[in-house]
C-alpha positions in Angstrom: 11.7 -52.4 -28.4 13.0 -48.6 -28.6 11.2 -45.9 -29.8 12.4 -42.7 -31.3 11.0 -38.9 -29.3 8.6 -39.5 -32.4 7.5 -42.9 -31.2 7.1 -42.4 -27.9 4.9 -39.8 -28.4 2.4 -40.8 -31.4 2.6 -44.3 -30.0 1.7 -43.8 -26.7 -1.2 -43.2 -24.7 -4.3 -39.7 -25.7 -7.1 -38.6 -25.5 -7.8 -39.1 -29.2 -6.6 -42.3 -29.4 -8.6 -43.7 -26.3 -11.7 -42.1 -28.0 -11.9 -44.1 -31.2 -10.7 -47.2 -29.2 -13.8 -46.4 -27.5 -15.8 -45.9 -30.3 -14.5 -48.8 -32.5 -14.7 -51.6 -29.4 -18.8 -49.5 -29.2 -19.6 -50.0 -32.7 -18.3 -53.3 -34.0 -17.1 -55.4 -30.7 -20.1 -54.3 -28.3 -23.0 -53.2 -29.7 -24.9 -53.5 -26.4 -22.6 -50.1 -25.4 -24.9 -47.1 -25.7 -22.3 -45.4 -27.1 -22.1 -40.9 -26.7 -18.6 -41.0 -27.2 -17.2 -40.3 -30.5 -18.5 -38.0 -33.3 -20.3 -40.7 -35.7 -22.6 -39.3 -37.6 -25.9 -40.6 -37.2 -28.2 -42.8 -40.3 -29.4 -39.4 -41.9 -31.7 -41.9 -44.5 -32.7 -39.1 -47.4 -28.4 -38.7 -47.0 -27.6 -42.1 -46.9 -30.5 -42.7 -50.4 -29.0 -40.3 -52.6 -25.1 -42.0 -51.9 -26.4 -45.5 -52.1 -27.8 -44.7 -55.7 -24.7 -42.5 -56.4 -22.4 -46.0 -55.8 -24.7 -47.8 -57.9 -24.3 -45.6 -60.5 -20.3 -45.5 -60.7 -20.2 -49.8 -60.1 -22.6 -49.9 -63.2 -20.0 -47.6 -65.2 -16.8 -49.6 -66.1 -14.8 -46.6 -66.9 -16.3 -44.8 -63.4 -15.2 -47.8 -61.9 -11.7 -48.1 -62.7 -11.3 -44.4 -61.9 -12.5 -45.6 -58.7 -10.5 -48.4 -57.8 -7.8 -48.4 -60.8 -6.2 -44.8 -60.8 -3.9 -42.7 -57.9 -4.9 -39.4 -58.2 -3.2 -36.3 -57.0 -1.9 -35.4 -53.8 -4.1 -32.1 -54.3 -7.3 -34.3 -55.0 -8.7 -35.3 -58.0 -8.4 -32.1 -60.4 -12.7 -32.1 -61.7 -13.5 -32.7 -57.8 -11.8 -29.5 -56.7 -12.8 -27.7 -59.6 -16.5 -28.2 -59.3 -16.1 -27.1 -55.2 -14.2 -23.8 -56.5 -17.4 -23.4 -58.5 -19.8 -24.2 -55.7 -18.5 -22.0 -53.6 -18.1 -18.9 -55.8 -20.9 -19.7 -57.1 -22.7 -19.8 -53.2 -20.9 -17.2 -52.0 -18.8 -14.9 -53.8 -16.0 -16.2 -52.9 -12.7 -15.6 -55.6 -11.3 -18.3 -55.5 -10.3 -21.2 -57.8 -8.9 -25.2 -58.5 -5.7 -23.9 -57.4 -7.4 -22.9 -54.0 -8.4 -26.2 -52.8 -6.5 -29.2 -51.3 -8.0 -32.7 -51.0 -6.7 -34.7 -47.7 -7.3 -38.5 -46.7 -9.5 -37.2 -43.6 -9.2 -33.8 -42.2 -7.0 -35.9 -39.6 -4.6 -35.6 -41.1 -5.1 -32.6 -42.6 -4.2 -30.8 -39.6 -1.6 -32.9 -38.3 -0.2 -32.1 -41.6 -1.2 -28.4 -41.4 -0.3 -27.8 -38.2 3.9 -28.7 -37.9 3.9 -27.0 -41.4 2.9 -23.8 -39.2 4.2 -24.4 -36.1 6.2 -26.1 -33.7 10.8 -25.9 -34.3 11.3 -22.9 -36.5 14.6 -23.0 -39.0 15.7 -19.9 -36.4 15.6 -21.9 -33.8 12.1 -20.4 -32.4 8.9 -22.3 -31.0 6.3 -20.9 -32.7 2.4 -22.7 -31.4 -1.0 -23.1 -32.7 -3.4 -20.7 -30.3 -6.5 -21.4 -29.4 -9.0 -18.6 -28.8 -11.5 -20.9 -27.3 -11.3 -23.3 -25.3 -11.8 -25.9 -25.2 -11.7 -27.1 -28.4 -11.6 -30.3 -30.3 -9.7 -33.2 -28.6 -8.1 -34.0 -31.3 -5.9 -31.7 -31.7 -4.3 -32.2 -28.4 -1.8 -34.4 -29.5 -0.4 -34.0 -33.9 1.9 -31.3 -32.6 6.0 -32.7 -33.0 7.3 -31.0 -29.6 6.0 -29.5 -26.2 3.9 -25.9 -25.6 2.7 -26.7 -29.4 -1.0 -25.2 -28.4 -1.4 -22.2 -26.5 -5.6 -21.1 -25.7 -7.8 -18.6 -24.0 -10.4 -19.3 -21.4 -13.4 -18.5 -22.8 -15.7 -16.0 -21.2 -18.5 -17.4 -19.7 -22.4 -16.2 -19.9 -25.4 -18.2 -17.8 -28.8 -18.0 -19.5 -32.1 -19.2 -18.8 -33.0 -22.7 -18.7 -30.2 -24.5 -17.1 -28.0 -22.7 -20.2 -24.8 -21.0 -20.9 -22.5 -20.3 -23.8 -19.3 -19.7 -23.9 -17.5 -16.8 -25.8 -14.7 -15.5 -26.8 -12.7 -13.1 -24.0 -11.3 -11.0 -26.0 -10.4 -8.6 -23.1 -7.5 -12.2 -21.8 -6.9 -13.0 -25.8 -3.2 -12.1 -26.1 -1.9 -13.3 -29.3 2.3 -12.8 -29.6 4.9 -13.0 -31.5 5.7 -16.8 -30.8 1.5 -17.1 -33.0 1.2 -19.3 -36.2 -1.7 -18.9 -36.1 -5.4 -18.6 -34.4 -7.3 -22.0 -34.6 -11.6 -22.7 -33.9 -13.9 -24.7 -35.1 -17.4 -23.9 -36.3 -19.2 -25.2 -34.5 -17.1 -25.7 -31.7 -16.3 -29.7 -31.1 -17.1 -30.8 -28.2 -19.9 -27.6 -26.9 -21.9 -27.0 -30.6 -21.8 -22.9 -29.9 -21.6 -21.0 -33.1 -18.7 -18.0 -32.8 -20.6 -15.0 -33.7 -19.8 -13.7 -37.0 -18.9 -10.5 -35.0 -15.7 -12.8 -33.6 -15.1 -14.4 -36.5 -14.3 -11.0 -38.1 -12.8 -10.0 -34.9 -10.4 -13.0 -35.0 -9.6 -12.5 -38.2 -8.5 -8.7 -37.7 -6.4 -9.7 -35.2 -5.0 -12.1 -37.0 -4.1 -10.4 -39.9 -2.7 -7.5 -37.7 -0.8 -10.4 -36.7 0.8 -11.6 -39.9 -0.8 -15.0 -39.4 -3.8 -16.9 -41.0 -7.1 -18.0 -38.5 -7.8 -21.5 -39.8 -11.4 -22.3 -39.0 -12.8 -26.0 -38.7 -15.8 -26.5 -40.4 -16.0 -30.4 -40.6 -20.2 -29.4 -38.6 -20.3 -26.5 -40.0 -20.4 -24.3 -43.5 -21.7 -24.8 -46.6 -21.9 -28.6 -45.6 -23.0 -30.7 -43.3 -24.9 -27.4 -42.7 -25.6 -28.3 -38.8 -25.8 -24.9 -37.3 -29.1 -24.1 -35.9 -28.7 -20.4 -35.5 -28.0 -17.6 -37.8 -24.3 -17.8 -38.8 -22.1 -16.3 -41.6 -19.7 -18.5 -43.6 -16.1 -17.0 -44.0 -12.9 -17.3 -46.0 -10.2 -15.0 -47.2 -7.0 -15.4 -48.2 -6.0 -14.9 -44.8 -8.8 -17.8 -43.9 -7.7 -21.6 -44.2 -11.1 -23.3 -43.9 -11.0 -27.3 -43.4 -14.3 -29.1 -44.6 -14.9 -32.7 -44.3 -17.8 -35.2 -46.2 -17.8 -37.5 -43.1 -20.8 -35.5 -41.0 -22.6 -35.6 -44.4 -22.7 -39.4 -43.3 -19.6 -40.1 -45.6 -17.4 -40.9 -42.5 -15.6 -43.7 -43.3 -14.8 -42.8 -47.4 -11.8 -40.3 -45.5 -12.3 -37.2 -47.6 -11.3 -33.8 -45.5 -11.4 -30.7 -48.0 -9.0 -27.4 -47.7 -9.5 -24.5 -48.8 -6.8 -21.6 -49.0 -4.8 -19.3 -50.8 -2.9 -21.0 -53.6 1.1 -20.1 -51.9 -0.2 -22.3 -48.6 -2.4 -25.7 -50.9 0.7 -25.9 -53.0 3.0 -26.3 -49.7 -0.1 -28.8 -48.6 0.3 -30.9 -51.6 4.2 -31.3 -51.3 3.9 -32.2 -47.4 0.5 -34.5 -48.3 2.3 -36.5 -51.5 5.4 -37.7 -48.8 2.7 -38.8 -45.7 -0.3 -40.1 -48.2 1.1 -40.1 -51.6 -2.6 -39.8 -53.2 -5.5 -39.0 -52.0 -8.5 -41.6 -52.1 -11.0 -41.2 -54.8 -14.1 -42.8 -53.5 -15.5 -38.8 -51.6 -15.0 -37.3 -54.2 -16.2 -39.6 -57.1 -19.9 -40.0 -54.9 -20.4 -36.3 -54.6 -18.7 -34.8 -57.7 -21.9 -34.4 -59.2 -23.4 -33.1 -56.0 -21.6 -29.9 -56.1 -21.7 -29.2 -59.6 -24.8 -28.4 -59.7 -25.5 -27.4 -55.6 -27.2 -30.2 -54.5 -25.0 -30.3 -52.0 -25.9 -28.0 -50.1 -29.9 -28.4 -50.3 -29.2 -31.8 -49.3 -27.8 -30.6 -46.3 -30.4 -28.2 -45.3 -33.3 -30.2 -46.0 -31.7 -34.0 -44.9 -29.2 -33.3 -42.1 -29.6 -30.3 -40.4 -33.7 -31.2 -39.5 -32.1 -34.5 -38.3 -30.2 -33.4 -36.0 -31.9 -30.0 -34.7 -35.0 -32.4 -34.0 -31.9 -34.7 -31.9 -30.5 -31.6 -30.1 -34.1 -31.1 -28.8 -34.9 -34.1 -27.7 -31.7 -35.1 -25.9 -32.1 -31.2 -24.2 -35.8 -32.7 -23.0 -34.7 -35.7 -21.9 -31.8 -34.0 -19.7 -34.6 -31.6 -18.6 -36.4 -34.6 -16.8 -33.8 -37.1 -15.8 -31.1 -34.7 -14.2 -33.8 -32.3 -12.0 -32.8 -30.6 -9.5 -28.6 -32.0 -9.7 -26.6 -29.0 -10.0 -26.3 -29.1 -14.0 -25.8 -26.7 -17.2 -26.2 -27.2 -20.3 -24.0 -25.2 -23.2 -27.0 -23.7 -25.8 -27.4 -26.7 -28.7 -26.4 -24.6 -31.7 -25.1 -27.0 -33.8 -22.7 -30.1 -34.1 -23.8 -33.3 -32.2 -23.0 -33.0 -29.1 -24.2 -32.1 -25.7 -21.8 -31.0 -23.7 -22.7 -30.9 -20.6 -21.5 -29.0 -16.5 -22.0 -30.2 -13.2 -21.0 -27.5 -11.1 -19.1 -28.7 -8.1 -19.2 -32.0 -9.3 -16.9 -33.8 -6.1 -14.8 -36.3 -8.5 -13.0 -35.6 -12.0 -14.5 -35.9 -14.9 -12.4 -39.1 -15.6 -13.9 -41.0 -12.9 -17.2 -40.0 -13.9 -16.3 -41.3 -17.0 -14.8 -44.6 -15.8 -18.0 -45.2 -13.6 -20.0 -44.8 -17.1 -18.3 -46.8 -18.7 -18.4 -49.2 -16.3 -22.5 -49.1 -16.2 -22.3 -49.6 -20.1 -22.3 -45.7 -21.3 -19.4 -44.2 -23.2 -18.9 -40.2 -23.3 -15.7 -38.0 -23.4 -15.0 -36.6 -19.8 -14.2 -32.9 -20.6 -10.7 -32.2 -19.5 -9.2 -33.1 -23.1 -10.8 -31.0 -24.6 -9.1 -28.3 -22.8 -5.6 -28.4 -25.0 -3.1 -25.2 -24.6 -4.7 -24.6 -21.5 -1.6 -25.4 -18.3 -3.9 -24.5 -15.3 -6.2 -26.0 -12.5 -9.1 -24.8 -13.4 -11.4 -27.2 -11.9 -14.6 -26.4 -14.6 -11.7 -28.5 -16.8 -12.9 -31.4 -14.1 -17.2 -30.4 -14.0 -18.0 -31.1 -18.1 -19.0 -34.5 -19.8 -19.2 -34.8 -24.1 -22.3 -36.5 -24.4 -23.0 -37.2 -28.4 -26.9 -37.3 -29.9 -26.6 -39.2 -32.8 -28.4 -42.5 -32.1 -32.1 -42.9 -31.6 -33.7 -41.6 -28.5 -34.0 -44.7 -27.2 -30.8 -45.4 -26.7 -29.8 -41.4 -26.2 -32.6 -41.4 -23.3 -31.6 -44.4 -22.1 -27.7 -43.4 -21.3 -28.6 -39.9 -20.4 -30.7 -42.0 -17.4 -27.5 -43.8 -16.0 -25.6 -40.1 -16.4 -28.2 -38.6 -13.8 -27.5 -42.0 -11.4 -24.0 -41.6 -11.6 -23.7 -38.0 -11.1 -26.6 -37.8 -7.9 -24.5 -41.1 -6.5 -21.4 -38.5 -6.8 -23.2 -35.4 -5.0 -24.4 -37.6 -2.5 -20.8 -39.3 -1.8 -21.2 -43.1 -3.2 
């Protein structure tokens, strides 16, 4: 079979393909595997109860059931859903926007594929523009979305060493250089994979840089604000007409409905909608119909703060405690867990690569994600890239502890030269 350049790139192997293959195998084919790799959210009982009630009500109403199964929605998304999201954001934060500033996608991964390639890549004048990541490591799912080589560039972080074996990445503004080739700045907040929440000051500084360059600041809020609120530190949501805010229903407990949400200025939303029509024809209806009333009455944020935030905060604290117990005197650190559903582990001076450690752990029945995959846009040989692992703590505490214990055993073997 002969493939085009597009086919060779997107049908080949990549970090996100391997991650989702492991996820599917672990969750559907090998339930005994300790799955600490992908971003599948945990089961939050309070949220499951709410969504169960909403689904039953939808199915009991013939008209809504027909809307769910039998009607194409607009490629921009259900109008009433977009209207309620806009009202919610106006009321919660005073943002000046309307339904014309909201676009819905079939999951945020699909949205980023279109968005990135609309802004960057080969330009009409023959030049090439790139997406700049001001702080790497960043989300593994970005890495292979670009249609050409050199699609991403990135800046190394500054590393602040903290007490209790913790550390924190910061945007290193002294090294951040945004050239004319940059089409946009992009950050996730909280950061996937590290759980880092960029400070309000860092976001304001990035916003000012983007404005000065005449390019948008993209904030991936899949784990953050204003929902699902998996944030354990003080932070203010950010949006203005130069910001593209990407949100998702997945981490509320609805990864299967594939609903992404873009908040942006009208011009960009219109362009995105045209591209989405070509790629997807229409948006799915289940996510919008399940949650429309929760946005209308503002319940979405209260539910997130009441159920989602404390669920993951407790799991995070437990997981760090397991690390302290099992890693002991190994040369390890953990990124300060400020949000998301992962621990980012750093084994300084690790004698083997993160990929080899991943393979050893997989043989032991534990799936993690090797750290080097997340340094998107960094082309140097920084050893730190090979010393890190992303570990999910979304499962039950017994499973998480068992996985961390095996990680400790394999890391100790590596340092001992086995």
